[in-house]
Every structure is written in C-alpha cells, then in structure tokens.
C-alpha positions in Angstrom: 5.2 -1.6 -29.4 8.4 -3.3 -28.2 8.2 -6.2 -25.8 11.3 -5.6 -23.9 11.2 -4.6 -20.2 7.8 -2.9 -20.0 6.7 0.0 -17.9 4.2 -2.2 -16.2 6.8 -4.8 -15.4 9.2 -2.2 -14.0 6.4 -0.6 -12.0 5.4 -4.0 -10.5 9.0 -4.7 -9.6 9.3 -1.3 -7.9 6.1 -1.9 -5.9 7.3 -5.3 -4.8 10.6 -3.8 -3.7 8.9 -1.1 -1.7 6.5 -3.7 -0.1 9.4 -6.0 0.8 11.5 -3.2 2.3 8.5 -2.1 4.5 7.8 -5.7 5.6 11.4 -6.1 6.6 11.6 -2.9 8.5 10.6 -4.4 11.8 10.9 -7.8 13.4 8.2 -10.4 12.5 6.7 -11.7 9.3 8.7 -10.5 6.4 6.0 -11.4 3.8 3.2 -9.1 5.2 2.7 -5.6 6.6 1.2 -5.1 10.0 -0.8 -2.0 10.9 2.2 0.2 11.8 4.3 -0.9 8.8 1.4 -0.2 6.4 0.8 3.2 8.0 4.5 4.1 7.7 4.6 3.0 4.1 1.6 5.1 3.2 3.0 8.2 5.1 6.3 7.9 3.3 5.2 6.8 -0.2 1.8 8.4 -0.5 1.9 11.6 1.5 -1.1 13.0 -0.5 -3.2 10.4 1.4 -1.7 10.8 4.8 -2.0 14.6 4.7 -5.8 14.4 4.5 -7.5 15.4 7.7 -9.5 12.1 7.9 -6.5 9.8 7.1 -6.4 8.1 10.4 -10.1 7.4 10.5 -10.1 6.0 6.9 -6.9 4.0 7.6 -8.5 2.4 10.7 -11.7 1.6 8.8 -9.6 -0.1 6.1 -7.6 -2.1 8.6 -10.6 -3.1 10.6 -12.1 -4.5 7.4 -8.9 -6.4 6.7 -8.9 -7.9 10.3 -12.5 -9.0 9.9 -11.9 -10.7 6.6 -8.2 -11.6 6.2 -6.4 -11.4 9.5 -4.4 -8.6 11.0 -1.7 -8.3 8.3 -1.7 -7.2 4.7 0.0 -9.4 2.1 1.3 -8.2 -1.3 -2.0 -9.2 -3.0 -4.0 -7.2 -0.5 -1.6 -4.3 -0.8 -2.0 -4.3 -4.6 -5.8 -4.2 -4.2 -5.4 -1.2 -1.9 -3.3 0.6 -4.5 -5.8 -0.2 -7.2 -8.5 1.2 -5.1 -6.5 4.4 -4.5 -5.8 4.8 -8.2 -9.5 4.4 -9.1 -10.6 6.9 -6.5 -10.6 10.2 -8.3 -10.6 12.1 -4.9 -7.3 10.4 -4.0 -5.2 11.4 -7.0 -2.4 13.8 -6.3 -2.7 17.1 -8.0 -0.1 17.9 -10.6 
C-alpha cells in the first residue's frame, strides 16, 4: 500500500471543504453551522436522508439534542460525528 495522498485524507479534505462552504453561506460564525445551514447542507449533499418522510422530525430531534448539550451550532467535530452515525446506520445508506 502506497502512502501518498490517501483516499481517507482526500475524503476528509472534501468533507472539510463542504463544511466550510456551508458555514460561509450566510452571515455569522464561519466555523460552525446553524440549524438552517446544516439542514441545507443535508438536503443538498445527502438527499437520500432529506427525502425520507420523517426527515424534519428526526432533524429536529438531533438539533434539540445538540442545543441541550453543545449549544445551538454544530462545529466540524460534531458534524463528523453526525456523518459517522449516518454511515453506521444501515437504514440510512443510499441504495446503489
């Protein structure tokens, strides 16, 4: 296995780029996503989630949990935890 630019390194760089673009899309803190920025990111980048009939309800549950424990915005670390949870959830994987 070659140790040049790895797939994981490239994927992390892409995720950070997407996160930063979403955070910069509206006035305010450019290092976190607010509720609307995160919802827009999910709708654009993860349509298989936002197309689910209970998306809004699940999204609100997630964000309420975040507000109770970490404040009202999501930083990159919290965003990565959300993505890891999505990946591990077998019901959430897009069908190919």
